[in-house]
C-alpha positions in Angstrom: 3.7 -26.9 10.8 6.8 -26.1 8.7 4.6 -24.9 5.8 2.6 -22.5 8.1 5.8 -21.1 9.6 7.3 -20.7 6.1 4.1 -18.7 5.0 4.3 -16.4 8.1 8.0 -15.8 7.5 7.4 -15.0 3.8 4.5 -12.7 4.6 6.7 -10.7 7.0 9.4 -10.6 4.3 6.8 -9.3 1.9 5.8 -6.7 4.5 9.5 -5.6 4.7 9.7 -5.4 0.9 6.4 -3.4 0.9 8.0 -1.0 3.3 11.0 -0.1 1.1 8.9 -0.4 -2.1 6.2 2.0 -0.9 8.5 4.2 1.3 8.6 6.6 -1.7 4.9 7.3 -1.3 5.3 9.1 2.0 8.8 10.6 1.6 9.2 11.4 -2.1 7.8 14.9 -2.0 9.4 15.8 1.3 12.8 14.7 -0.1 12.3 16.4 -3.5 11.5 19.7 -1.8 14.6 19.2 0.4 12.6 19.6 3.7 14.4 16.5 4.9 17.3 14.5 3.7 16.5 11.0 2.4 17.9 9.4 5.6 15.9 11.7 7.9 12.8 11.2 5.7 12.8 7.4 6.0 13.2 7.5 9.8 10.4 9.9 10.0 8.1 7.8 7.8 9.1 4.5 9.6 8.2 6.0 13.0 4.7 7.0 11.9 4.2 3.6 10.1 4.7 2.1 13.5 2.5 4.6 15.3 -0.3 3.3 13.0 -0.3 0.0 14.9 -1.4 1.8 18.2 -4.0 3.9 16.3 -5.6 0.8 14.8 -5.4 -1.2 18.0 -6.4 1.3 20.6 -8.3 4.1 18.8 -10.0 2.5 15.8 -10.3 -0.8 17.8 -10.2 -3.1 14.8 -8.2 -4.2 11.7 -11.0 -3.9 9.1 -8.9 -4.0 6.0 -7.2 -7.2 7.2 -10.6 -8.7 7.4 -11.5 -7.7 3.9 -8.3 -9.2 2.5 -8.8 -12.5 4.3 -12.1 -12.8 2.6 -10.8 -12.4 -1.0 -11.1 -16.2 -1.4 -13.9 -18.4 0.0 -12.8 -20.0 3.3 -13.4 -23.6 2.1 -10.9 -23.0 -0.8 -8.1 -21.5 1.3 -5.2 -23.9 1.7 -1.6 -23.4 2.8 -0.2 -24.2 -0.7 -2.6 -21.6 -2.2 -1.4 -19.0 0.2 2.2 -19.9 -0.2 2.0 -19.5 -4.0 0.3 -16.2 -3.7 2.9 -14.7 -1.3 5.8 -16.0 -3.4 4.2 -14.4 -6.6 3.7 -11.1 -4.7 7.3 -11.0 -3.6 8.5 -11.6 -7.1 6.4 -8.9 -8.7 7.2 -6.4 -6.0 10.9 -6.9 -6.4 10.7 -6.7 -10.2 8.8 -3.4 -10.1 11.1 -2.0 -7.4 14.1 -2.9 -9.6 12.5 -1.2 -12.6 11.6 1.9 -10.5 7.8 1.4 -11.1 5.6 2.5 -8.2 3.1 -0.4 -8.5 0.7 -1.5 -5.8 2.0 -3.9 -3.2 -1.6 -4.3 -2.0 -3.0 -5.4 -5.4 0.1 -7.7 -5.9 -0.7 -9.6 -2.7 -4.4 -9.8 -3.5 -3.8 -10.8 -7.1 -1.4 -13.6 -6.1 -3.8 -14.9 -3.5 -6.7 -15.0 -5.9 -4.6 -16.4 -8.8 -3.4 -19.4 -6.8 -7.0 -20.1 -5.6 -8.3 -20.0 -9.2 -5.6 -22.4 -10.4 -6.5 -24.8 -7.5 -10.3 -24.7 -7.6 -11.5 -22.5 -10.5 -13.2 -19.1 -10.5 -15.7 -20.3 -7.9 -13.0 -20.1 -5.3 -12.8 -16.2 -5.3 -15.3 -13.8 -3.9 -16.0 -11.8 -7.1 -17.7 -8.9 -5.4 -14.7 -8.3 -3.0 -12.3 -8.5 -5.9 -14.3 -6.2 -8.1 -14.6 -3.6 -5.2 -10.8 -3.8 -4.7 -10.1 -3.5 -8.4 -12.5 -0.6 -8.8 -10.3 1.4 -6.4 -7.3 1.1 -8.7 -9.1 3.9 -10.6 -11.2 5.5 -7.8 -8.3 5.9 -5.3 -6.1 8.2 -7.5 -9.2 10.1 -8.8 -10.3 10.8 -5.2 -6.8 11.8 -4.3 -6.6 14.1 -7.4 -10.0 15.8 -6.7 -9.1 16.4 -3.0 -5.7 17.8 -4.0 -7.3 20.1 -6.7 -9.8 21.5 -4.2 -7.3 21.8 -1.4 -4.8 23.6 -3.7 -7.4 26.2 -4.8 -8.5 26.8 -1.2 -4.9 27.2 0.1 -3.9 29.4 -2.8 -6.9 31.7 -2.1 -6.1 32.0 1.6 -2.5 32.7 1.0 -2.9 35.0 -2.0 -1.6 38.1 -0.1 1.2 36.3 1.9 4.8 36.9 1.2 6.0 34.0 -1.0 9.2 33.4 1.0 7.3 33.4 4.3 4.7 31.1 2.8 7.3 28.7 1.7 8.8 28.5 5.2 5.4 27.7 6.6 4.7 25.0 4.1 8.1 23.3 4.7 7.2 23.0 8.3 3.7 21.8 7.4 5.2 19.1 5.2 6.5 17.4 8.2 3.0 17.1 9.5 1.5 16.0 6.1 4.2 13.4 5.6 3.5 12.0 9.1 -0.2 11.9 8.3 0.4 10.0 5.1 2.9 7.6 6.8 0.2 6.7 9.4 -2.2 6.0 6.5 0.4 3.9 4.8 0.9 1.9 8.0 -2.8 1.5 8.6 -3.5 0.3 5.1 -0.6 -1.8 4.0 0.3 -3.7 7.2 -3.2 -4.9 7.6 -3.1 -6.7 4.2 -0.4 -9.0 5.3 -2.3 -9.5 8.6 -5.2 -10.7 6.5 -3.1 -13.2 4.6 -1.5 -14.6 7.9 -5.0 -14.9 9.4 -6.2 -16.8 6.3 -3.2 -19.2 6.7 -3.9 -19.8 10.4 -7.5 -20.4 9.7 -6.6 -22.8 6.9 -4.2 -24.7 9.3 -6.9 -25.0 12.0 -8.4 -28.3 10.7 -4.8 -29.7 10.7 -4.5 -28.8 14.4 -1.8 -26.1 13.5 -3.8 -22.9 13.5 -3.1 -21.9 17.1 -6.9 -21.8 17.8 -7.5 -19.1 15.2 -11.0 -19.5 13.8 -11.6 -15.9 12.6 -9.5 -12.8 12.2 -10.8 -11.5 15.6 -8.8 -14.3 17.2 -5.5 -13.1 15.7 -2.9 -12.8 18.4 -1.3 -9.4 19.1 2.1 -10.6 18.0 0.9 -10.9 14.4 -0.2 -7.3 14.2 2.8 -6.1 16.0 5.1 -8.0 13.7 3.4 -6.7 10.6 3.6 -3.1 11.6 7.3 -3.6 12.8 8.4 -5.2 9.5 6.8 -2.5 7.3 8.5 0.2 9.5 11.9 -1.6 9.1 11.3 -1.9 5.4 10.5 1.8 5.2 13.8 2.6 7.0 15.7 0.8 4.2 14.3 3.3 1.7 13.4 2.9 -2.0 15.3 5.5 -4.0 14.5 4.3 -7.5 10.8 5.0 -6.8 11.5 8.2 -4.9 12.9 9.6 -8.1 9.8 8.7 -10.1 7.3 9.9 -7.5 9.2 13.0 -6.4 10.2 14.6 -9.7 9.2 12.6 -12.8 5.4 13.1 -12.6 5.6 16.8 -12.0 7.9 19.3 -10.2 6.7 19.7 -6.6 7.1 22.8 -4.3 6.7 22.6 -0.5 3.2 23.9 -0.9 2.3 21.3 -3.4 4.1 18.6 -1.4 2.1 19.4 1.7 -1.1 19.4 -0.2 -0.4 16.1 -2.1 0.6 14.3 1.2 -2.4 15.6 3.1 -4.8 14.7 0.2 -3.3 11.3 -0.1 -3.6 10.8 3.7 -7.3 11.9 3.7 -8.0 9.4 0.9 -6.3 6.6 2.9 -8.3 7.5 6.0 -11.5 7.4 4.0 -10.8 3.9 2.6 -9.7 2.7 6.1 -13.2 3.8 7.3 -14.8 1.9 4.3 -12.5 -1.1 5.0 -11.3 -1.1 1.4 -7.7 -2.1 0.8 -6.2 0.5 -1.6 -2.8 1.3 -2.9 -0.9 4.1 -1.2 1.0 4.4 -4.5 -2.3 5.2 -6.3 -3.5 7.7 -3.8 -0.4 9.8 -3.6 0.1 9.6 -7.4 -3.4 11.0 -7.9 -2.8 13.7 -5.4 0.5 14.7 -7.1 -1.2 14.9 -10.4 -4.0 17.0 -8.8 -1.5 19.6 -7.5 0.4 19.6 -10.8 -2.8 20.2 -12.8 -3.8 23.3 -10.9 -0.8 25.1 -12.4 -1.5 23.9 -15.9 -2.3 20.5 -17.4 1.0 20.5 -19.2 2.8 20.6 -15.9 2.0 16.9 -15.5 4.1 14.5 -17.4 1.3 12.5 -18.8 3.6 10.0 -20.6 5.0 9.0 -17.2 1.5 8.9 -15.7 0.2 6.7 -18.6 3.0 4.2 -18.0 2.2 4.1 -14.3 -1.5 3.4 -15.1 -0.5 0.5 -17.3 1.6 -1.0 -14.5 -1.3 -0.6 -12.1 -3.8 -2.3 -14.4 -1.4 -5.2 -15.0 -0.5 -5.8 -11.4 -3.5 -8.0 -10.4 -3.6 -10.2 -13.5 0.2 -10.6 -13.7 0.5 -11.4 -10.0 -2.4 -13.9 -10.4 -0.8 -15.5 -13.4 2.5 -15.8 -11.6 0.8 -17.4 -8.6 -1.0 -19.8 -10.8 2.2 -20.9 -12.4 3.9 -21.2 -9.0 1.0 -23.2 -7.6 1.2 -25.6 -10.6 4.9 -26.2 -9.9 4.4 -26.4 -6.2 1.5 -28.9 -6.4 4.0 -31.4 -7.9 6.0 -31.4 -4.7 3.6 -30.4 -1.8 
């Protein structure tokens, strides 16, 4: 029982870290354009992270992404030590990338850790390769989708506003940025909180044969307090901010105006809603980065700092294998004691 409780607590700690690690995704552009102060922005984002719980629960009616994450590893190979190793590895990688100011994917960190520990315990037969491949594919597809939507959206908006007074237009877009940031924060909450729910569900199912799983036999049986706790923790994490990554996302990729900030956030949000519909866990970091690149590229390709973008891409690609390797090492050490 103690191991299950430890896993749930660590999962919620990871969710909190995810909140301040990924807070930059939904607030970076709104802070860099000075629409809101950093403190106002994190409160705004945290509120809509929490609103996402009610949308998933009462409007969508399911937590589809949580179900996908819980199926990363075949059920018969899911054990509490495997899950514990994966979560610890995910926390380490998230804290390391946050400290370095690298906007890596908390989502892929968690999935990589879970898979890496399972592989170390049971070999590659333990993981559902098709699920992993689909998730990994969206490392590249999510930013590309965000970029394409942002490009098209920018062209359409610029055409519509071609005869509008620039000062008047800027005032409009500053107000609209409040809406677009809220939309993206809802998408962040919908996407990222569910990943932790999936891991907690896997832990409870694994504990069921031991008589400790609280009667949870599938993710559909997951009690409401788990979902509520996950959405609450990511909201609290978002409120704590993540200023190192805000700087990278808000200014280092490209200089962002209120118009471009609104378009980037809206495009990122649409990408997240699409992947929520497809039940594919993606990185909010990847989607908003792709959207920011898209709005930057409409001015001219040189407006995007491609050197920064290349470094981000390297970090994204490394996230799953490094997290998996960390989890494998942790599992090896852990198996000596558990």
